[in-house]
C-alpha positions as CSV (number, residue, x, y, z in Angstrom):
1,M,141.0,108.3,157.3
2,S,137.8,107.0,158.9
3,K,135.9,103.9,157.9
4,F,133.1,106.4,156.5
5,K,135.6,108.0,154.0
6,I,137.1,104.7,152.8
7,I,133.7,103.3,152.1
8,F,132.6,106.4,150.3
9,F,135.8,106.4,148.2
10,V,135.2,102.8,147.2
11,L,131.6,103.3,146.6
12,M,132.2,106.3,144.4
13,T,135.0,104.3,142.5
14,V,132.5,101.7,141.7
15,I,129.9,104.0,140.5
16,V,132.2,105.9,138.3
17,G,133.7,102.8,136.9
18,W,130.3,101.1,136.3
19,S,129.2,104.5,134.5
20,G,132.3,104.8,132.5
21,Y,131.9,101.2,131.2
22,I,128.3,101.7,130.3
23,L,129.1,104.9,128.5
24,Y,132.0,103.1,126.6
25,Q,129.6,100.3,125.5
26,Y,127.0,102.9,124.4
27,F,129.4,104.9,122.1
28,F,131.9,102.4,121.0
29,D,129.7,99.4,120.3
30,M,130.5,98.1,116.9
31,S,128.9,94.9,116.9
32,Y,125.6,93.9,115.2
33,P,122.7,92.3,116.8
34,E,122.6,88.6,116.1
35,I,119.3,87.0,115.1
36,I,117.6,83.6,114.4
37,L,114.2,83.4,112.9
38,N,112.2,80.1,113.6
39,G,109.0,79.1,111.9
40,V,109.4,80.1,108.3
41,Y,112.5,79.4,106.1
42,D,113.9,80.4,102.7
43,G,112.0,78.5,100.2
44,S,109.5,76.8,102.5
45,Y,105.8,76.2,101.7
46,C,103.5,77.6,104.2
47,S,99.6,77.2,104.9
48,G,97.3,78.3,107.8
49,D,98.7,80.3,110.5
50,V,102.3,80.3,110.7
51,H,103.9,80.9,114.3
52,C,107.2,82.5,114.0
53,T,109.8,83.1,116.8
54,L,112.7,85.6,116.5
55,L,115.5,85.2,118.9
56,G,118.3,87.7,119.2
57,S,121.0,89.3,121.2
58,D,123.5,92.3,121.2
59,E,126.6,93.0,123.2
60,Y,125.0,96.2,124.4
61,K,121.2,95.7,124.0
62,V,118.7,95.5,121.4
63,S,116.5,98.5,120.9
64,N,113.7,97.4,118.7
65,V,112.3,95.0,116.2
66,S,110.5,95.7,112.9
67,V,108.9,93.2,110.5
68,L,107.8,93.7,107.1
69,L,105.8,91.3,104.9
70,D,106.0,92.0,101.0
71,N,107.2,95.6,102.0
72,E,104.4,96.3,104.2
73,S,104.8,96.8,108.1
74,L,103.8,93.8,110.0
75,I,105.3,95.0,113.1
76,K,106.9,98.5,113.4
77,S,109.5,99.4,115.9
78,H,108.3,97.1,118.7
79,V,110.5,98.1,121.6
80,I,112.7,95.3,123.3
81,N,115.5,97.3,125.3
82,K,117.2,94.0,126.3
83,K,120.4,92.1,125.6
84,H,118.8,88.9,124.8
85,F,115.2,88.5,123.8
86,E,112.7,86.2,122.3
87,Y,109.7,87.6,120.2
88,S,106.6,85.6,118.8
89,F,104.5,86.8,116.0
90,P,101.9,84.9,113.9
91,I,101.4,85.4,110.1
92,A,98.2,84.7,108.8
93,T,98.7,83.0,105.3
94,R,95.0,82.7,104.7
95,A,94.9,86.3,104.3
96,L,97.8,86.2,101.6
97,M,97.5,85.3,98.0
98,D,99.0,81.8,97.0
99,G,102.6,82.2,95.7
100,K,106.0,83.7,96.6
101,H,106.1,86.3,99.4
102,K,109.0,87.9,101.3
103,L,109.4,88.4,104.9
104,K,111.9,90.9,106.3
105,V,113.0,91.3,109.8
106,E,115.1,94.3,111.0
107,V,116.8,94.3,114.5
108,Q,118.4,97.7,115.6
109,D,120.5,97.8,118.7
110,A,120.4,100.8,121.2
111,S,124.1,101.9,121.0
112,F,124.9,105.6,119.6
113,K,125.8,104.2,116.0
114,K,122.1,102.4,116.0
115,N,123.5,99.2,114.3
116,V,120.9,97.1,112.2
117,T,120.7,93.4,111.3
118,T,118.4,92.5,108.6
119,K,117.1,89.1,107.4
120,E,115.2,88.4,104.5
121,V,113.2,85.1,103.9
122,N,111.5,84.3,100.7
123,F,108.5,81.6,101.3
124,I,105.8,80.4,99.2
125,V,102.0,80.3,100.4
126,D,100.0,77.2,99.4
127,N,96.5,77.2,100.8
128,V,94.9,74.8,98.4
129,P,93.7,71.7,100.4
130,L,95.5,68.4,99.6
131,R,93.3,66.0,97.8
132,A,94.3,62.3,97.1
133,A,92.4,59.6,95.1
134,F,93.0,56.0,94.1
135,V,93.8,55.5,90.6
136,T,92.3,52.2,90.3
137,S,88.8,51.4,91.6
138,D,89.7,47.8,92.3
139,L,88.5,47.2,96.0
140,L,90.2,43.7,96.2
141,H,93.7,44.6,97.2
142,K,95.1,41.8,99.0
143,V,98.6,41.2,100.3
144,F,100.0,37.9,101.0
145,Q,103.0,37.2,103.4
146,G,106.2,38.1,101.7
147,K,104.5,40.1,98.9
148,T,104.4,43.7,98.3
149,F,101.1,45.8,98.2
150,H,101.0,48.0,95.3
151,V,98.5,50.8,95.4
152,Q,98.5,53.9,92.8
153,F,96.9,57.2,94.1
154,Q,96.9,60.7,92.6
155,V,97.4,63.9,94.6
156,N,97.0,67.6,93.6
157,K,100.4,68.6,95.0
């Protein structure tokens, strides 16, 4: 056999092996995408603009990401097509009513089975500004060495 035939045979074996591996992953991937959501947490209080970051990965690759806020589409099928990804998105809480809200994140992989991972986060929007005032109007608050300074104030939250 000549060197050309050996190189051709090895090259074709590598190409067929790689193609078989990719096809096997596409059809038989049983793993679900793994996701981490940073920026808003279950039961947290939020105000102003909240910057969220979604981190994720899958053994084959992640196809797309959808984000729903109170069952309304915030981001619909944003294409990723990578094994590992980081995606940032803002939530403008000033446009939301004060109270409880639900954020739902869906991540779908690109395999034949289209495995989907869903994460739901319930959070509370509180855009009322913080106000604090001293209870006593005594302006002669003094502290001596070794003593405790005692001030009473009242806040709206």
